N, CA, C and O atoms as a CHARMM CRD file, in Angstrom:
* protein
*
  260
    1    1 MET  N     11.43300  26.09900  -7.77200 PROA 1      0.00000
    2    1 MET  CA    11.14500  24.92200  -7.06900 PROA 1      0.00000
    3    1 MET  C      9.71600  24.59100  -6.95700 PROA 1      0.00000
    4    1 MET  O      8.89500  25.46700  -6.68500 PROA 1      0.00000
    5    2 PHE  N      9.35900  23.27200  -7.17100 PROA 2      0.00000
    6    2 PHE  CA     7.98200  22.86900  -7.01500 PROA 2      0.00000
    7    2 PHE  C      7.89500  22.25400  -5.74300 PROA 2      0.00000
    8    2 PHE  O      8.80100  21.57000  -5.26700 PROA 2      0.00000
    9    3 ALA  N      6.63400  22.53000  -5.09500 PROA 3      0.00000
   10    3 ALA  CA     6.25700  21.74200  -3.72400 PROA 3      0.00000
   11    3 ALA  C      5.46900  20.41300  -4.22900 PROA 3      0.00000
   12    3 ALA  O      4.50200  20.37200  -4.98900 PROA 3      0.00000
   13    4 GLU  N      6.11700  19.38700  -3.62500 PROA 4      0.00000
   14    4 GLU  CA     5.39300  18.04500  -3.95500 PROA 4      0.00000
   15    4 GLU  C      4.11100  17.99600  -3.44200 PROA 4      0.00000
   16    4 GLU  O      3.92800  18.19600  -2.24200 PROA 4      0.00000
   17    5 LYS  N      3.04500  17.71500  -4.32600 PROA 5      0.00000
   18    5 LYS  CA     1.69500  17.38800  -3.70100 PROA 5      0.00000
   19    5 LYS  C      1.77700  16.30500  -2.65700 PROA 5      0.00000
   20    5 LYS  O      2.54900  15.34700  -2.63800 PROA 5      0.00000
   21    6 SER  N      0.81900  16.64100  -1.77300 PROA 6      0.00000
   22    6 SER  CA     0.61800  15.48900  -0.79800 PROA 6      0.00000
   23    6 SER  C     -0.32200  14.57500  -1.43200 PROA 6      0.00000
   24    6 SER  O     -1.15700  14.94900  -2.25500 PROA 6      0.00000
   25    7 PRO  N     -0.16700  13.30100  -1.01500 PROA 7      0.00000
   26    7 PRO  CA    -0.98700  12.29700  -1.51000 PROA 7      0.00000
   27    7 PRO  C     -2.52100  12.14100  -0.97800 PROA 7      0.00000
   28    7 PRO  O     -2.83100  12.48000   0.16300 PROA 7      0.00000
   29    8 SER  N     -3.39800  11.62700  -1.85800 PROA 8      0.00000
   30    8 SER  CA    -4.75700  11.34300  -1.52500 PROA 8      0.00000
   31    8 SER  C     -4.57000  10.34500  -0.23600 PROA 8      0.00000
   32    8 SER  O     -3.68000   9.51800  -0.03900 PROA 8      0.00000
   33    9 LEU  N     -5.63400  10.67400   0.53000 PROA 9      0.00000
   34    9 LEU  CA    -5.77000   9.66500   1.70100 PROA 9      0.00000
   35    9 LEU  C     -5.95700   8.33300   1.26000 PROA 9      0.00000
   36    9 LEU  O     -5.61800   7.39700   1.98400 PROA 9      0.00000
   37   10 SER  N     -6.56000   8.11800  -0.06900 PROA 10     0.00000
   38   10 SER  CA    -6.86800   6.52800  -0.47000 PROA 10     0.00000
   39   10 SER  C     -5.77300   6.20400  -1.19900 PROA 10     0.00000
   40   10 SER  O     -5.30600   7.00200  -2.01200 PROA 10     0.00000
   41   11 ALA  N     -5.24900   5.00100  -0.98700 PROA 11     0.00000
   42   11 ALA  CA    -4.10000   4.28500  -1.73200 PROA 11     0.00000
   43   11 ALA  C     -4.47500   4.02200  -3.11100 PROA 11     0.00000
   44   11 ALA  O     -5.59500   3.55600  -3.32100 PROA 11     0.00000
   45   12 PRO  N     -3.73900   4.24200  -4.01500 PROA 12     0.00000
   46   12 PRO  CA    -3.72000   4.10900  -5.41500 PROA 12     0.00000
   47   12 PRO  C     -3.46300   2.50900  -5.78900 PROA 12     0.00000
   48   12 PRO  O     -2.73300   2.23800  -6.74300 PROA 12     0.00000
   49   13 ALA  N     -3.98000   1.64400  -5.14100 PROA 13     0.00000
   50   13 ALA  CA    -3.82100   0.38300  -5.28000 PROA 13     0.00000
   51   13 ALA  C     -5.12600  -0.55000  -5.15700 PROA 13     0.00000
   52   13 ALA  O     -6.14500  -0.09700  -4.63600 PROA 13     0.00000
   53   14 ASP  N     -5.06600  -1.86700  -5.65100 PROA 14     0.00000
   54   14 ASP  CA    -6.20500  -2.94000  -5.49500 PROA 14     0.00000
   55   14 ASP  C     -5.61400  -3.75800  -4.48900 PROA 14     0.00000
   56   14 ASP  O     -4.38600  -3.84500  -4.44700 PROA 14     0.00000
   57   15 PHE  N     -6.29300  -4.33600  -3.71700 PROA 15     0.00000
   58   15 PHE  CA    -6.13000  -5.16900  -2.67300 PROA 15     0.00000
   59   15 PHE  C     -6.22600  -6.60300  -3.31800 PROA 15     0.00000
   60   15 PHE  O     -7.25900  -6.94000  -3.89700 PROA 15     0.00000
   61   16 ILE  N     -5.12500  -7.45500  -3.21200 PROA 16     0.00000
   62   16 ILE  CA    -5.02100  -8.74300  -3.72000 PROA 16     0.00000
   63   16 ILE  C     -4.99900  -9.97000  -2.78800 PROA 16     0.00000
   64   16 ILE  O     -5.20000 -11.09300  -3.25100 PROA 16     0.00000
   65   17 GLY  N     -4.75000  -9.76100  -1.43800 PROA 17     0.00000
   66   17 GLY  CA    -4.78400 -10.84100  -0.62700 PROA 17     0.00000
   67   17 GLY  C     -3.98000 -10.60700   0.65000 PROA 17     0.00000
   68   17 GLY  O     -3.52500  -9.49300   0.91000 PROA 17     0.00000
   69   18 ILE  N     -3.82300 -11.58200   1.38300 PROA 18     0.00000
   70   18 ILE  CA    -3.17900 -11.55700   2.64300 PROA 18     0.00000
   71   18 ILE  C     -1.97700 -12.63100   2.68800 PROA 18     0.00000
   72   18 ILE  O     -2.05200 -13.84200   2.48000 PROA 18     0.00000
   73   19 GLN  N     -0.86300 -11.86300   3.01200 PROA 19     0.00000
   74   19 GLN  CA     0.38900 -12.88200   2.94600 PROA 19     0.00000
   75   19 GLN  C      0.22700 -13.51600   4.59900 PROA 19     0.00000
   76   19 GLN  O      0.14300 -12.73300   5.54500 PROA 19     0.00000
   77   20 GLU  N      0.20100 -14.76300   4.76000 PROA 20     0.00000
   78   20 GLU  CA     0.13700 -15.32900   5.96500 PROA 20     0.00000
   79   20 GLU  C      1.43600 -15.08700   6.77000 PROA 20     0.00000
   80   20 GLU  O      2.52000 -15.05600   6.18900 PROA 20     0.00000
   81   21 GLY  N      1.32700 -14.91400   8.11100 PROA 21     0.00000
   82   21 GLY  CA     2.58200 -14.72400   8.83100 PROA 21     0.00000
   83   21 GLY  C      3.20500 -16.09800   8.98800 PROA 21     0.00000
   84   21 GLY  O      2.68300 -17.14700   8.60900 PROA 21     0.00000
   85   22 PHE  N      4.38100 -15.97700   9.59100 PROA 22     0.00000
   86   22 PHE  CA     5.09200 -17.28900   9.81600 PROA 22     0.00000
   87   22 PHE  C      6.19900 -16.82200  10.96400 PROA 22     0.00000
   88   22 PHE  O      6.92400 -15.84200  10.79600 PROA 22     0.00000
   89   23 GLY  N      6.22900 -17.59800  12.07100 PROA 23     0.00000
   90   23 GLY  CA     6.96000 -17.41800  13.21600 PROA 23     0.00000
   91   23 GLY  C      6.73200 -16.08300  13.86000 PROA 23     0.00000
   92   23 GLY  O      5.62200 -15.79900  14.31000 PROA 23     0.00000
   93   24 PRO  N      7.82700 -15.18900  13.92600 PROA 24     0.00000
   94   24 PRO  CA     7.57800 -13.83600  14.40400 PROA 24     0.00000
   95   24 PRO  C      6.93400 -12.88700  13.34900 PROA 24     0.00000
   96   24 PRO  O      6.42700 -11.81800  13.68900 PROA 24     0.00000
   97   25 LEU  N      6.96300 -13.22900  12.31700 PROA 25     0.00000
   98   25 LEU  CA     6.29400 -12.39400  11.31000 PROA 25     0.00000
   99   25 LEU  C      4.67200 -12.31600  11.17600 PROA 25     0.00000
  100   25 LEU  O      4.03000 -13.34900  10.98400 PROA 25     0.00000
  101   26 HSD  N      4.06400 -11.09700  11.28200 PROA 26     0.00000
  102   26 HSD  CA     2.70800 -11.21500  11.19100 PROA 26     0.00000
  103   26 HSD  C      2.11300 -11.28800   9.69100 PROA 26     0.00000
  104   26 HSD  O      2.80200 -11.02700   8.70400 PROA 26     0.00000
  105   27 ALA  N      0.78800 -11.66400   9.63300 PROA 27     0.00000
  106   27 ALA  CA     0.21100 -11.44200   8.49400 PROA 27     0.00000
  107   27 ALA  C      0.19200 -10.06400   7.86300 PROA 27     0.00000
  108   27 ALA  O      0.31400  -9.06000   8.56500 PROA 27     0.00000
  109   28 GLU  N      0.04300 -10.00200   6.57000 PROA 28     0.00000
  110   28 GLU  CA     0.26300  -8.56900   5.91200 PROA 28     0.00000
  111   28 GLU  C     -0.63700  -8.49600   4.79400 PROA 28     0.00000
  112   28 GLU  O     -0.58200  -9.30700   3.86900 PROA 28     0.00000
  113   29 GLU  N     -1.42900  -7.59200   4.84500 PROA 29     0.00000
  114   29 GLU  CA    -2.30700  -7.13300   3.55100 PROA 29     0.00000
  115   29 GLU  C     -1.30300  -6.81600   2.31400 PROA 29     0.00000
  116   29 GLU  O     -0.26500  -6.19100   2.53400 PROA 29     0.00000
  117   30 LEU  N     -1.63300  -7.25600   1.02900 PROA 30     0.00000
  118   30 LEU  CA    -0.95600  -7.12300  -0.13500 PROA 30     0.00000
  119   30 LEU  C     -1.69000  -6.25200  -1.23800 PROA 30     0.00000
  120   30 LEU  O     -2.89000  -6.44500  -1.43200 PROA 30     0.00000
  121   31 TYR  N     -1.08500  -5.42100  -1.87100 PROA 31     0.00000
  122   31 TYR  CA    -1.69800  -4.55600  -2.86100 PROA 31     0.00000
  123   31 TYR  C     -0.90100  -4.48300  -4.06400 PROA 31     0.00000
  124   31 TYR  O      0.31800  -4.63400  -3.97500 PROA 31     0.00000
  125   32 ASN  N     -1.47000  -4.26100  -5.21200 PROA 32     0.00000
  126   32 ASN  CA    -0.90700  -4.09700  -6.50400 PROA 32     0.00000
  127   32 ASN  C     -1.26600  -2.49400  -6.87700 PROA 32     0.00000
  128   32 ASN  O     -2.37000  -2.00400  -7.11400 PROA 32     0.00000
  129   33 LEU  N      0.08300  -1.83900  -6.84500 PROA 33     0.00000
  130   33 LEU  CA    -0.32200  -0.46200  -7.11500 PROA 33     0.00000
  131   33 LEU  C     -0.84400   0.02800  -8.67700 PROA 33     0.00000
  132   33 LEU  O     -0.44200  -0.47900  -9.72400 PROA 33     0.00000
  133   34 LEU  N     -1.65500   0.93300  -8.58600 PROA 34     0.00000
  134   34 LEU  CA    -2.06000   1.46400  -9.90000 PROA 34     0.00000
  135   34 LEU  C     -1.38700   2.65300 -10.28400 PROA 34     0.00000
  136   34 LEU  O     -1.64700   3.12900 -11.39000 PROA 34     0.00000
  137   35 THR  N     -0.63700   3.15500  -9.60800 PROA 35     0.00000
  138   35 THR  CA     0.30000   4.35800  -9.96300 PROA 35     0.00000
  139   35 THR  C      1.43900   4.37400  -9.06500 PROA 35     0.00000
  140   35 THR  O      1.35300   3.90100  -7.93200 PROA 35     0.00000
  141   36 PRO  N      2.54000   4.91400  -9.53300 PROA 36     0.00000
  142   36 PRO  CA     3.88800   4.74300  -8.61700 PROA 36     0.00000
  143   36 PRO  C      3.61800   5.31400  -7.27700 PROA 36     0.00000
  144   36 PRO  O      2.84000   6.25700  -7.12600 PROA 36     0.00000
  145   37 VAL  N      4.33400   4.68100  -6.18800 PROA 37     0.00000
  146   37 VAL  CA     4.26400   5.13200  -4.95500 PROA 37     0.00000
  147   37 VAL  C      5.76100   5.12900  -4.58800 PROA 37     0.00000
  148   37 VAL  O      6.39900   4.07800  -4.65200 PROA 37     0.00000
  149   38 GLY  N      6.36600   6.36000  -4.18100 PROA 38     0.00000
  150   38 GLY  CA     7.70900   6.17500  -3.85100 PROA 38     0.00000
  151   38 GLY  C      8.67100   5.64600  -5.03400 PROA 38     0.00000
  152   38 GLY  O      8.55400   6.12600  -6.16100 PROA 38     0.00000
  153   39 ALA  N      9.51000   4.76400  -4.78600 PROA 39     0.00000
  154   39 ALA  CA    10.42800   4.11600  -5.52200 PROA 39     0.00000
  155   39 ALA  C      9.62900   2.91400  -6.26700 PROA 39     0.00000
  156   39 ALA  O     10.07300   2.31700  -7.24800 PROA 39     0.00000
  157   40 HSD  N      8.40200   2.66100  -5.65500 PROA 40     0.00000
  158   40 HSD  CA     7.76400   1.57400  -6.41100 PROA 40     0.00000
  159   40 HSD  C      7.04800   1.88800  -7.59700 PROA 40     0.00000
  160   40 HSD  O      6.16700   2.74200  -7.49600 PROA 40     0.00000
  161   41 PRO  N      7.26300   1.34200  -8.74200 PROA 41     0.00000
  162   41 PRO  CA     6.49200   1.66100  -9.88500 PROA 41     0.00000
  163   41 PRO  C      5.04500   1.03600 -10.11500 PROA 41     0.00000
  164   41 PRO  O      4.78500   0.00800  -9.49000 PROA 41     0.00000
  165   42 ALA  N      4.16200   1.53100 -10.89200 PROA 42     0.00000
  166   42 ALA  CA     2.86300   1.04300 -11.04500 PROA 42     0.00000
  167   42 ALA  C      2.95500  -0.53000 -11.37700 PROA 42     0.00000
  168   42 ALA  O      3.85600  -0.99600 -12.07500 PROA 42     0.00000
  169   43 GLY  N      1.93100  -1.29200 -10.80400 PROA 43     0.00000
  170   43 GLY  CA     1.97900  -2.58500 -10.99300 PROA 43     0.00000
  171   43 GLY  C      2.92400  -3.45900 -10.02400 PROA 43     0.00000
  172   43 GLY  O      2.97800  -4.68100 -10.16400 PROA 43     0.00000
  173   44 SER  N      3.55500  -2.88600  -9.18200 PROA 44     0.00000
  174   44 SER  CA     4.21600  -3.47700  -8.17000 PROA 44     0.00000
  175   44 SER  C      3.47000  -3.99200  -6.92900 PROA 44     0.00000
  176   44 SER  O      2.57200  -3.24200  -6.54600 PROA 44     0.00000
  177   45 THR  N      3.66900  -5.18700  -6.17900 PROA 45     0.00000
  178   45 THR  CA     2.89100  -5.36600  -5.19500 PROA 45     0.00000
  179   45 THR  C      3.65600  -5.26000  -3.88600 PROA 45     0.00000
  180   45 THR  O      4.68800  -5.85400  -3.57500 PROA 45     0.00000
  181   46 VAL  N      2.91100  -4.34500  -3.14800 PROA 46     0.00000
  182   46 VAL  CA     3.59500  -3.84800  -1.95200 PROA 46     0.00000
  183   46 VAL  C      2.56900  -4.26800  -0.77600 PROA 46     0.00000
  184   46 VAL  O      1.43800  -4.71700  -0.96400 PROA 46     0.00000
  185   47 SER  N      3.15100  -4.04600   0.40900 PROA 47     0.00000
  186   47 SER  CA     2.23900  -4.37800   1.69000 PROA 47     0.00000
  187   47 SER  C      1.44200  -3.05500   2.26200 PROA 47     0.00000
  188   47 SER  O      1.80400  -1.92800   1.92400 PROA 47     0.00000
  189   48 ARG  N      0.61600  -3.21700   2.92300 PROA 48     0.00000
  190   48 ARG  CA    -0.01900  -2.10900   3.48700 PROA 48     0.00000
  191   48 ARG  C      0.97700  -1.39000   4.29100 PROA 48     0.00000
  192   48 ARG  O      0.91700  -0.16800   4.15500 PROA 48     0.00000
  193   49 THR  N      1.80100  -1.79100   5.02400 PROA 49     0.00000
  194   49 THR  CA     2.62400  -1.16900   5.93200 PROA 49     0.00000
  195   49 THR  C      3.49200  -0.08700   4.93400 PROA 49     0.00000
  196   49 THR  O      3.73100   1.07800   5.25200 PROA 49     0.00000
  197   50 THR  N      3.87100  -0.67100   3.77900 PROA 50     0.00000
  198   50 THR  CA     4.58500   0.39400   2.83100 PROA 50     0.00000
  199   50 THR  C      3.56000   1.57700   2.22800 PROA 50     0.00000
  200   50 THR  O      3.97100   2.68000   1.86900 PROA 50     0.00000
  201   51 LEU  N      2.44000   1.24400   2.18700 PROA 51     0.00000
  202   51 LEU  CA     1.44900   2.29900   1.75900 PROA 51     0.00000
  203   51 LEU  C      1.18600   3.36500   2.96100 PROA 51     0.00000
  204   51 LEU  O      1.06700   4.57400   2.76000 PROA 51     0.00000
  205   52 GLU  N      1.10700   2.69500   4.33600 PROA 52     0.00000
  206   52 GLU  CA     1.01600   3.47000   5.35200 PROA 52     0.00000
  207   52 GLU  C      2.20700   4.45000   5.55800 PROA 52     0.00000
  208   52 GLU  O      1.99700   5.60800   5.91900 PROA 52     0.00000
  209   53 LYS  N      3.35000   4.01800   5.34400 PROA 53     0.00000
  210   53 LYS  CA     4.58200   4.66200   5.24000 PROA 53     0.00000
  211   53 LYS  C      4.69600   6.20000   4.39100 PROA 53     0.00000
  212   53 LYS  O      5.25900   7.24600   4.71400 PROA 53     0.00000
  213   54 HSD  N      3.97400   5.85900   3.28700 PROA 54     0.00000
  214   54 HSD  CA     3.89400   6.90700   2.23800 PROA 54     0.00000
  215   54 HSD  C      2.54300   7.69100   2.59200 PROA 54     0.00000
  216   54 HSD  O      2.09100   8.36900   1.66900 PROA 54     0.00000
  217   55 GLY  N      1.94800   7.69300   3.60500 PROA 55     0.00000
  218   55 GLY  CA     0.99600   8.38800   4.00700 PROA 55     0.00000
  219   55 GLY  C     -0.46700   8.16700   3.83200 PROA 55     0.00000
  220   55 GLY  O     -1.30900   8.99100   4.19000 PROA 55     0.00000
  221   56 PHE  N     -0.77100   6.89400   3.20200 PROA 56     0.00000
  222   56 PHE  CA    -2.18400   6.45200   2.88500 PROA 56     0.00000
  223   56 PHE  C     -2.92200   5.90100   4.04600 PROA 56     0.00000
  224   56 PHE  O     -2.35200   5.07400   4.75800 PROA 56     0.00000
  225   57 LYS  N     -4.09200   6.26600   4.29800 PROA 57     0.00000
  226   57 LYS  CA    -4.88700   5.98100   5.40900 PROA 57     0.00000
  227   57 LYS  C     -6.16300   5.14500   5.07600 PROA 57     0.00000
  228   57 LYS  O     -6.84900   4.66500   5.97900 PROA 57     0.00000
  229   58 TYR  N     -6.47400   4.97900   3.69900 PROA 58     0.00000
  230   58 TYR  CA    -7.74000   4.44200   3.30300 PROA 58     0.00000
  231   58 TYR  C     -7.34900   3.20600   2.22800 PROA 58     0.00000
  232   58 TYR  O     -6.53600   3.39300   1.32300 PROA 58     0.00000
  233   59 PHE  N     -7.94700   2.07700   2.41500 PROA 59     0.00000
  234   59 PHE  CA    -7.15400   0.90100   1.53500 PROA 59     0.00000
  235   59 PHE  C     -8.52500   0.30800   0.88800 PROA 59     0.00000
  236   59 PHE  O     -9.37500  -0.33800   1.50000 PROA 59     0.00000
  237   60 PRO  N     -8.54700   0.67300  -0.49400 PROA 60     0.00000
  238   60 PRO  CA    -9.74300   0.16900  -1.20500 PROA 60     0.00000
  239   60 PRO  C     -9.74700  -1.51300  -1.42800 PROA 60     0.00000
  240   60 PRO  O     -8.84900  -2.05800  -2.06900 PROA 60     0.00000
  241   61 GLY  N    -10.80300  -2.22200  -0.85700 PROA 61     0.00000
  242   61 GLY  CA   -10.97500  -3.59300  -1.07400 PROA 61     0.00000
  243   61 GLY  C    -10.46200  -4.39100   0.14700 PROA 61     0.00000
  244   61 GLY  O    -10.69200  -5.59600   0.25800 PROA 61     0.00000
  245   62 SER  N     -9.67400  -3.59600   1.17400 PROA 62     0.00000
  246   62 SER  CA    -9.06500  -4.28600   1.98100 PROA 62     0.00000
  247   62 SER  C    -10.27500  -4.78000   3.25700 PROA 62     0.00000
  248   62 SER  O    -11.29700  -4.18000   3.59000 PROA 62     0.00000
  249   63 PRO  N     -9.81400  -5.85100   3.69400 PROA 63     0.00000
  250   63 PRO  CA   -10.82900  -6.38400   4.68900 PROA 63     0.00000
  251   63 PRO  C    -10.61000  -5.74100   6.15000 PROA 63     0.00000
  252   63 PRO  O    -11.29700  -6.03300   7.12900 PROA 63     0.00000
  253   64 GLY  N     -9.61700  -4.88300   6.14400 PROA 64     0.00000
  254   64 GLY  CA    -9.33700  -3.73400   7.34200 PROA 64     0.00000
  255   64 GLY  C     -8.48800  -4.70700   8.33600 PROA 64     0.00000
  256   64 GLY  O     -8.17800  -5.84600   7.98600 PROA 64     0.00000
  257   65 ARG  N     -8.14900  -4.17800   9.56600 PROA 65     0.00000
  258   65 ARG  CA    -7.55600  -4.74600  10.40600 PROA 65     0.00000
  259   65 ARG  C     -8.16900  -4.85400  11.77800 PROA 65     0.00000
  260   65 ARG  O     -7.57000  -5.44300  12.67800 PROA 65     0.00000
């Protein structure tokens, strides 16, 4: 059995913009994946929250929070 490698701290994704919040939902940074992350294939658009759930801490091109 092989141990799964821990991910790099930098998300393998390009920042594409911010989805504005609405009502109780807050604004969310969006990224296009350069490589698969979890069940999300390369090319998918995911939120910063999704990337954080997979252990990423640095977000290239992000305006930050």
